N, C-alpha and C positions, 0 to 999 in steps of 0.2 A: 305620278301616281305614288305619290310617297303618302297619299292621302290613305290609300286602298292596302298598305302594308299590314299585315296581321300584327297584332299588338301581343306582347307578351303580358301576360296576368302575372301577377305578382300578388303571393298572400301576405295580405297586411299583418304584420308583426306587431303584438301584444303591445298597447300601452304601459306605461308604467303605473297608470290609473287603476287598469284591468285588471295588471298583475297583482296589484296592492289589494284590490277588492276580492280576488280570488285566494290570498292570504288571510285577509281580514274572516273572509266565509270559512275557511279550513278550519282557521285556530277556534272560531265561535263553535264551530263542527263539532272539536274536540273536546272543549270545553264542556258543552252541555252534553256531550256522548258519554264524557266522563262522571259529569254529576248523574244522568239517566243510570248509567250501568252499577255507579254505587248503590244509588236508591233501588233498582232491582235486586240487586244481593243482598240489601239487607231485609227486602220485602221478603224474599226468598229464603231467607234464613230462619225467619220467625222464631227467632230468640234462642235459637239455637247456638251450638257452637261454631264457628267460621271454620270449613275446612274447603279444597281444594275444588268441589263442585261448585260450591257458591261462587268462589272466586273466578271460575271459567265463566260460568254463568252470568256474573256481570258485565266481565270482559265482551262476551257475544252479545248481549244486549247494549253494550254501549258503542260497539263499532257497528253495528246494524244500524242504531240510532245516528249516528255520525253518518255514516255514508249515506243514506236517505236525505239528512239533512243537508249534507254538502252536495248531494246532486240537485236536489229542489233549489237550492241557491246558485248553481250553475246555469239548469235548467229554465229556471223560473224567472229570469226577462226576457226570454225568446216565446212566453205565452201570453195568450191574452190574459186579460186582469182578471175575469171570472174564473176561468181553469187554473189560474195561480191562484185564487186565493180559496178555491174548491180545494186543492191539492194540497196546500198547506190547513186547512183544516180538517180536511180528512187525517193526515198525520198525526196533528195533534189530538184530534179524537180518539185515534186508535192506540198510541202512545200511553196516552193517559188512562184510555180503559184497560188495557194490556196490565198495567201498573196497578188499578182499583181489582183487576182479576186476582190480584197476588196476595190481595189481604184474605182472600178466603170466602169471599161474599157469594151472592148469587151471579152466574152470568148475567139475569137479566137486569140486575143493579148496574154489572160492570158495563152492560152495553149503555144503559142510560146514563152514566156518568159520561161516556166516552163520545156517545151522540150531542149531548148538552153541550160540553168543552169543543167537540167538533164545528158544530152551529157557531158557538160565540167565538172561535179563531177566526173560523171562516169570515164572519161579518166584520170583525176586526181588520182583517187582511184585506178584505175587499175595501173596505172604508178608505185604508192608506193607501191600497194600491189606485184608486177610484182620484184619491186628491193630490197624490205624490207620482203624475206620470213618469215611468223610468225607462 
C-alpha cells in the first residue's frame, strides 16, 4: 500500500535562470523608470527653475512607471499572447499620451498620439509573442 500513501507536495525552488530573468526585468524597469521620470520632470518644468516639486514629480512618475513595467514583466508570461500584447500596448499608449499631455497641447491630440503609439506597441508586441513562444 505504499503507492496509496499521501505525497508531500514541495514548492519548486526558483531556478537560477528564473532569478536572473527577474533581476534583468527589475534592472530594465528601474532604468526605463528613471528615464521616464527625468523626462516627465523636464516636461513639467517647462523651462522654469528646478524646484523640489519637479524633483518629487519626476520621482513619482518614474516609480509608477517602473512598478507597472516590472509587474507586466512578471505577470506577462502567464497571460495569453493576445492579452499580453494588448496590456503592453495599453501601457505604452498611456505612458506616451501622458508625456505628450505635459507639453500643453490639447487633450484630443494627446489621446490621439497615445492611441497611435498604443496600437503600434501592441502590434509589435503581438508579432514578437506570436513568433517567439515564451
